[in-house]
C-alpha positions as CSV (number, residue, x, y, z in Angstrom):
1,M,-15.1,-77.3,-86.2
2,K,-16.6,-74.9,-83.6
3,H,-18.8,-77.7,-82.3
4,R,-15.9,-80.0,-81.8
5,Q,-13.9,-77.3,-79.9
6,F,-16.8,-76.6,-77.6
7,M,-17.3,-80.3,-76.7
8,L,-13.6,-80.6,-75.9
9,G,-13.6,-77.7,-73.5
10,L,-16.7,-79.1,-71.8
11,S,-14.9,-82.4,-71.2
12,L,-11.8,-80.7,-69.7
13,T,-14.0,-78.7,-67.3
14,A,-15.8,-81.8,-66.1
15,A,-12.5,-83.6,-65.5
16,A,-11.1,-80.7,-63.4
17,L,-14.2,-80.6,-61.2
18,A,-14.0,-84.3,-60.6
19,T,-10.4,-84.1,-59.5
20,A,-11.1,-81.2,-57.1
21,C,-14.0,-83.1,-55.5
22,G,-11.8,-86.2,-55.0
23,A,-9.1,-84.2,-53.3
24,K,-11.5,-82.5,-50.9
25,S,-13.0,-85.9,-49.9
26,S,-9.6,-87.4,-49.3
27,A,-8.3,-84.5,-46.9
28,P,-8.7,-85.1,-43.1
29,Q,-11.6,-83.2,-41.4
30,T,-10.3,-80.9,-38.6
31,P,-12.9,-79.3,-36.2
32,N,-12.8,-75.4,-35.7
33,V,-11.8,-75.3,-32.0
34,Q,-10.2,-72.2,-30.2
35,P,-7.0,-72.7,-28.3
36,A,-7.2,-73.2,-24.6
37,P,-6.3,-70.2,-22.4
38,S,-2.8,-69.9,-21.2
39,N,-2.1,-70.5,-17.5
40,A,0.1,-67.3,-17.3
41,A,-2.9,-65.1,-18.2
42,A,-5.0,-66.5,-15.4
43,Q,-2.4,-65.9,-12.6
44,T,-2.9,-63.3,-9.8
45,P,-1.2,-60.0,-10.5
46,T,1.9,-59.1,-8.5
47,V,2.1,-55.7,-6.8
48,Q,5.2,-54.1,-5.3
49,T,4.3,-52.3,-2.1
50,V,5.8,-49.8,0.3
51,A,5.0,-49.0,3.9
52,V,3.4,-45.7,5.0
53,V,5.9,-43.9,7.3
54,S,5.3,-41.4,10.0
55,Q,7.8,-38.5,10.2
56,E,8.1,-34.9,11.3
57,L,7.9,-32.6,8.4
58,N,11.1,-30.6,8.3
59,R,12.2,-29.0,5.0
60,Q,13.4,-25.7,3.6
61,L,11.2,-23.7,1.2
62,R,12.6,-20.9,-0.9
63,L,10.3,-17.9,-0.5
64,P,10.7,-14.3,-1.8
65,G,11.0,-11.5,0.7
66,E,11.4,-7.8,0.9
67,L,13.7,-5.7,3.1
68,Q,12.2,-2.6,4.6
69,P,13.6,0.0,7.0
70,F,12.8,-0.6,10.7
71,Q,11.6,3.0,10.9
72,D,10.7,5.3,8.0
73,V,9.6,8.9,8.5
74,A,8.9,11.7,6.0
75,L,9.7,15.1,7.5
76,Y,7.5,18.1,6.6
77,A,7.5,21.7,7.9
78,K,5.1,22.4,10.7
79,V,4.5,25.9,9.5
80,Q,5.0,27.6,6.2
81,G,8.3,29.4,5.9
82,F,11.6,29.6,4.0
83,V,14.5,27.2,4.4
84,E,17.3,29.2,5.9
85,A,19.8,26.3,6.2
86,I,19.8,22.6,5.5
87,N,22.7,20.6,7.0
88,V,22.2,17.2,5.4
89,D,21.9,15.5,2.0
90,R,20.9,12.2,0.6
91,G,23.0,9.5,2.2
92,S,23.9,11.5,5.3
93,A,24.1,9.5,8.6
94,V,22.4,11.4,11.4
95,K,21.9,11.1,15.1
96,E,18.7,11.5,17.1
97,G,18.1,15.2,17.9
98,Q,20.6,16.4,15.3
99,L,19.5,19.7,13.6
100,L,18.6,19.0,10.0
101,V,16.8,22.1,8.7
102,R,16.5,25.6,10.1
103,M,13.6,27.8,8.7
104,S,12.5,31.4,9.1
105,V,9.2,33.2,9.1
106,P,9.6,36.9,8.6
107,E,6.2,37.9,10.0
108,L,6.6,35.8,13.1
109,A,8.1,38.6,15.2
110,T,5.3,41.0,14.3
111,Q,2.7,38.4,15.2
112,Y,4.4,37.8,18.6
113,G,4.6,41.6,19.2
114,E,0.9,42.0,18.6
115,A,0.0,39.1,20.8
116,E,2.1,40.5,23.6
117,A,0.5,43.9,23.3
118,K,-3.0,42.3,23.6
119,V,-1.8,40.5,26.7
120,R,-0.6,43.8,28.3
121,A,-3.9,45.5,27.4
122,A,-5.9,42.7,28.9
123,G,-3.7,42.9,32.0
124,S,-4.4,46.6,32.4
125,Q,-8.1,46.0,32.2
126,R,-7.9,43.3,34.7
127,V,-6.0,45.6,37.1
128,E,-8.7,48.3,36.7
129,A,-11.4,45.7,37.4
130,E,-9.6,44.6,40.6
131,A,-9.4,48.3,41.7
132,R,-13.1,48.7,41.0
133,V,-13.8,45.6,43.1
134,Q,-11.7,47.0,45.9
135,G,-13.5,50.4,45.8
136,I,-16.9,48.7,45.9
137,R,-15.9,46.5,48.8
138,A,-14.7,49.6,50.7
139,Q,-18.0,51.3,50.2
140,R,-19.9,48.2,51.3
141,L,-17.8,48.0,54.5
142,E,-18.5,51.7,55.1
143,A,-22.2,51.1,54.6
144,E,-22.1,48.1,57.0
145,A,-20.4,50.3,59.7
146,K,-23.1,53.0,59.2
147,L,-25.8,50.4,59.5
148,A,-24.3,49.1,62.7
149,A,-24.3,52.7,64.2
150,D,-27.8,53.5,63.0
151,D,-29.2,50.2,64.2
152,T,-27.7,50.9,67.7
153,T,-29.3,54.3,67.8
154,Y,-32.6,52.8,66.7
155,Q,-32.5,50.2,69.4
156,R,-31.8,52.8,72.1
157,L,-34.6,55.0,70.9
158,K,-37.0,52.1,70.8
159,A,-36.1,51.1,74.3
160,A,-36.5,54.7,75.6
161,S,-39.8,55.1,73.9
162,A,-41.2,52.5,76.3
163,T,-41.3,55.3,78.9
164,P,-44.0,57.8,77.9
165,G,-42.8,61.3,77.1
166,V,-39.1,60.5,76.9
167,V,-38.7,60.1,73.1
168,A,-41.0,61.2,70.5
169,G,-42.5,58.5,68.3
170,N,-41.4,60.3,65.1
171,D,-37.8,60.0,66.1
172,V,-38.2,56.3,66.6
173,D,-39.8,55.9,63.1
174,M,-37.0,58.0,61.5
175,A,-34.3,55.9,63.1
176,R,-36.1,52.7,61.9
177,H,-36.3,54.0,58.3
178,T,-32.6,55.0,58.4
179,V,-31.7,51.4,59.4
180,E,-33.8,50.0,56.6
181,A,-32.2,52.3,54.1
182,D,-28.7,51.3,55.3
183,R,-29.6,47.6,54.8
184,A,-30.8,48.3,51.3
185,R,-27.7,50.2,50.5
186,I,-25.5,47.3,51.7
187,Q,-27.5,44.9,49.5
188,L,-26.8,47.2,46.5
189,W,-23.1,47.3,47.2
190,N,-23.1,43.5,47.5
191,E,-24.7,43.1,44.1
192,N,-22.2,45.6,42.6
193,E,-19.3,43.8,44.1
194,K,-20.4,40.5,42.7
195,A,-20.8,42.0,39.2
196,A,-17.4,43.6,39.5
197,Q,-15.8,40.3,40.6
198,A,-17.5,38.5,37.7
199,Q,-16.1,41.1,35.3
200,M,-12.7,40.8,36.8
201,K,-12.8,37.0,36.4
202,A,-13.8,37.4,32.8
203,L,-10.9,39.8,32.1
204,A,-8.5,37.5,33.9
205,E,-9.6,34.5,31.7
206,G,-9.3,36.7,28.6
207,E,-5.8,37.7,29.6
208,Q,-4.9,34.0,30.1
209,A,-6.2,33.1,26.7
210,L,-4.3,36.0,25.1
211,R,-1.2,34.9,27.0
212,E,-1.6,31.3,25.6
213,A,-2.0,32.7,22.1
214,A,1.2,34.6,22.5
215,R,2.9,31.5,23.8
216,S,1.7,29.5,20.8
217,V,3.2,32.2,18.5
218,Q,6.4,31.9,20.5
219,N,6.4,28.1,20.2
220,I,6.3,28.4,16.5
221,E,10.0,29.3,16.7
222,A,10.6,25.7,17.9
223,Y,8.9,24.4,14.8
224,L,11.4,26.2,12.6
225,R,14.1,23.8,13.8
226,I,13.6,20.3,12.3
227,T,15.7,17.6,14.1
228,A,16.2,13.9,13.5
229,P,13.7,11.8,15.4
230,F,16.1,8.8,15.6
231,D,19.5,7.6,14.4
232,G,19.3,6.9,10.7
233,V,20.2,7.8,7.1
234,I,18.7,10.5,5.0
235,T,17.4,8.7,1.9
236,E,15.4,11.6,0.3
237,R,15.9,15.4,0.0
238,N,13.5,17.6,-1.9
239,V,14.3,21.2,-0.7
240,H,17.3,23.6,-0.8
241,K,18.3,26.8,0.9
242,G,15.7,29.5,0.1
243,S,12.9,27.0,-0.7
244,L,9.4,27.8,0.5
245,A,8.2,24.8,2.5
246,G,5.0,24.2,4.4
247,P,2.8,21.5,6.0
248,G,1.9,19.7,2.8
249,A,1.8,16.1,4.2
250,G,0.0,13.8,1.7
251,S,0.0,16.3,-1.2
252,A,3.6,17.3,-1.6
253,P,6.9,15.5,-1.3
254,P,8.5,15.7,2.1
255,M,11.4,18.0,2.8
256,L,13.5,15.0,3.9
257,R,13.0,11.3,4.5
258,I,14.9,9.5,7.2
259,Q,15.1,5.7,7.5
260,Q,16.6,3.5,10.2
261,V,18.8,1.0,8.3
262,S,21.0,-0.3,11.2
263,R,18.0,-2.6,11.8
264,L,15.7,-3.8,9.0
265,R,12.4,-5.6,8.7
266,L,12.3,-8.6,6.4
267,I,8.7,-9.2,5.2
268,V,8.1,-12.8,4.1
269,P,4.7,-13.9,2.6
270,V,4.2,-17.4,4.0
271,P,1.7,-19.6,2.1
272,E,-1.4,-20.6,4.0
273,I,-0.4,-24.3,4.2
274,E,2.8,-23.4,6.0
275,T,1.5,-21.0,8.6
276,A,1.1,-23.7,11.2
277,G,4.8,-24.1,11.4
278,I,5.7,-20.4,12.1
279,A,7.8,-20.3,15.2
280,P,8.4,-16.9,16.9
281,G,12.1,-16.4,17.6
282,A,13.2,-18.8,15.0
283,K,16.4,-18.0,13.1
284,V,15.9,-17.9,9.3
285,N,18.6,-17.6,6.7
286,F,18.4,-15.7,3.4
287,T,20.5,-14.5,0.5
288,V,20.4,-11.4,-1.7
289,P,21.5,-11.0,-5.3
290,A,23.9,-8.2,-4.4
291,F,26.1,-10.6,-2.4
292,P,26.0,-14.0,-4.2
293,G,27.2,-16.9,-2.1
294,Q,26.8,-15.0,1.2
295,A,24.2,-15.9,3.8
296,F,22.4,-13.5,6.1
297,S,20.0,-14.3,8.9
298,G,17.0,-12.8,10.7
299,V,14.8,-13.7,13.6
300,V,11.0,-14.1,13.4
301,A,9.6,-11.2,15.4
302,R,6.1,-10.4,14.3
303,I,3.3,-12.5,12.7
304,G,0.5,-11.0,10.6
305,R,-2.2,-13.3,12.0
306,S,-4.3,-12.6,8.9
307,L,-4.1,-13.9,5.3
308,D,-4.1,-11.8,2.2
309,A,-7.3,-12.6,0.3
310,K,-5.6,-12.5,-3.1
311,T,-2.4,-14.4,-2.5
312,R,-3.5,-16.6,0.4
313,T,-0.3,-15.8,2.3
314,M,0.4,-14.4,5.7
315,P,3.0,-11.7,6.1
316,V,5.7,-12.5,8.7
317,E,8.3,-9.9,9.8
318,L,11.8,-10.8,10.7
319,D,14.2,-8.5,12.5
320,V,17.6,-8.3,10.6
321,A,20.6,-6.7,12.3
322,N,22.5,-4.5,9.7
323,P,25.2,-2.7,11.7
324,G,27.5,-2.4,8.7
325,G,24.8,-1.1,6.4
326,R,25.5,-3.7,3.7
327,L,21.8,-4.5,3.3
328,A,19.5,-1.8,2.0
329,P,15.7,-1.3,2.1
330,G,14.1,-2.4,-1.1
331,M,16.2,-5.5,-1.7
332,F,14.4,-8.7,-2.5
333,P,16.0,-11.6,-0.7
334,E,15.5,-15.3,-1.3
335,V,14.5,-16.8,2.1
336,N,15.2,-20.4,3.2
337,W,12.0,-20.8,5.1
338,P,11.9,-23.7,7.5
339,T,8.7,-25.7,7.3
340,R,7.5,-27.8,10.2
341,R,4.3,-29.4,11.5
342,P,3.2,-29.4,15.1
343,H,2.7,-33.2,14.9
344,P,4.2,-36.0,12.8
345,S,2.7,-36.6,9.4
346,L,2.3,-39.6,7.1
347,F,4.5,-39.9,4.0
348,V,4.4,-42.1,0.9
349,P,6.4,-42.0,-2.4
350,P,4.8,-39.6,-4.9
351,S,4.2,-42.6,-7.3
352,A,1.9,-44.2,-4.8
353,V,-0.7,-41.5,-5.1
354,A,-3.1,-42.0,-8.0
355,V,-4.8,-38.9,-9.3
356,T,-7.9,-38.8,-11.5
357,T,-10.3,-36.0,-12.4
358,E,-12.5,-36.9,-9.4
359,R,-10.2,-38.0,-6.6
360,A,-6.7,-38.7,-5.3
361,F,-6.1,-42.0,-3.6
362,V,-3.6,-44.7,-2.6
363,I,-4.1,-48.4,-3.0
364,R,-3.8,-50.1,0.4
365,I,-3.4,-53.9,0.4
366,R,-4.7,-55.9,3.3
367,D,-4.7,-59.6,3.3
368,G,-3.8,-59.7,-0.4
369,V,-6.8,-57.6,-1.4
370,T,-6.6,-54.0,-2.8
371,E,-8.5,-51.1,-1.2
372,W,-8.7,-47.5,-2.5
373,V,-8.2,-44.9,0.2
374,D,-8.9,-41.2,-0.6
375,V,-6.1,-38.9,0.5
376,K,-5.1,-35.2,0.3
377,R,-1.6,-34.4,-0.7
378,G,0.5,-32.1,1.4
379,A,4.1,-31.0,1.2
380,T,7.0,-32.9,-0.3
381,M,10.0,-33.8,1.7
382,G,12.9,-35.4,-0.2
383,D,11.6,-38.3,-2.2
384,L,8.3,-38.5,-0.2
385,I,5.0,-36.7,-0.2
386,E,2.8,-35.9,2.8
387,V,-0.7,-37.4,2.7
388,F,-3.8,-37.0,4.8
389,G,-6.4,-39.6,4.9
390,N,-7.7,-42.8,6.6
391,L,-4.2,-44.3,6.8
392,D,-1.9,-45.5,9.6
393,A,1.8,-45.7,9.9
394,G,3.0,-49.1,8.6
395,D,0.1,-49.7,6.1
396,Q,1.2,-51.3,2.9
397,V,0.3,-49.4,-0.2
398,A,1.0,-50.0,-3.9
399,L,4.3,-48.4,-4.9
400,R,2.6,-47.4,-8.2
401,G,-0.9,-46.1,-7.7
402,T,-3.2,-46.5,-10.8
403,D,-6.9,-46.7,-11.4
404,E,-6.3,-49.8,-13.5
405,L,-5.8,-51.8,-10.3
406,R,-9.4,-51.9,-9.2
407,A,-10.5,-52.1,-5.6
408,G,-11.2,-55.6,-4.3
409,T,-8.6,-57.2,-6.6
410,R,-6.6,-60.1,-5.1
411,V,-2.9,-59.6,-5.7
412,V,0.4,-61.0,-4.8
413,V,2.5,-58.6,-2.6
414,K,6.1,-58.1,-3.5
415,Q,8.3,-56.2,-1.1
416,P,10.7,-53.7,-2.6
417,A,14.4,-54.5,-2.7
418,P,16.3,-53.1,0.3
419,K,18.4,-50.0,-0.5
420,N,22.1,-50.4,0.0
């Protein structure tokens, strides 16, 4: 029974194989051929272009600034003393020359009295020296008169001695010795007079020095009156009546601080790339948080001419008139800084600049062929960006710059639709 079942299965398998072979031989033979490429894939790519335009850069940047007083002075005492009266307080408006503080130094009168006494003593010594000089001069003149008389006598005796027996030779010798003694005495009085004059001159110079010292002590009284150096406002006060104050500039707070606020300085840090457009005398608008919606203005007055090494900015000072005192030093305005270039610049849409890790470029199209042109980006103005490179106004560049569009590719140029 098992043998019969096995033979039946073998017959069925053979029949199935024969049927499959017949079906395969009767099916049509189709070769394995790839489809032909489409004509659309082989077409030249179409690129929308835009023209490079030349314009003057003129835009407004929003830069931070700081208002400072036009003049700012810390007032210290010239000499150490006590505050006798202080006539102002924080916020007081003062005029130039107005008395702010009056001080007192109790020992000042004693010092001045001592200095005056020294001057009087030096004056007495000088007068004595002058009298001594006059006495010596009188004695010298007397000696000169005696010399003249003795010399006359000597000359007469000498002339008479020419006749033998008239004058004794001893008398002539004694007259000659008298003349020589007179001359020596005159020389001594001359030396004494010179010494006395030198002493008198030294005493006069000493008296003058003592007089200057007394005058300096007297001048200290002027230092005890502290006045306003200019019209301004007191913004700091650190002493009161009875306080001991002295010349502690740099180590102690000032007695008073006065600032000129009717005219302010607006300090604006201008970025390095914008420094070429700084125009002295230009009017610049700004706003402050204290007065939202209100615009103020200043005039470019001073340019730093040097860049800060850390921020790469140049400080520019604007003069701001503040007659009503609405603005205050220390405010931080937002400045609408005008940016200009001395010459026209080239502009393209920002999308036209392709940026990779190695370069920034635009794709210029000439005679239907692409060309990569390296550029440097500058400022933006509206919907355009400033570019610097080997470009000319009117060059056609791809509106969408991408490194997928390789240089040397032939393209079909499509002009953008005109704006209504």
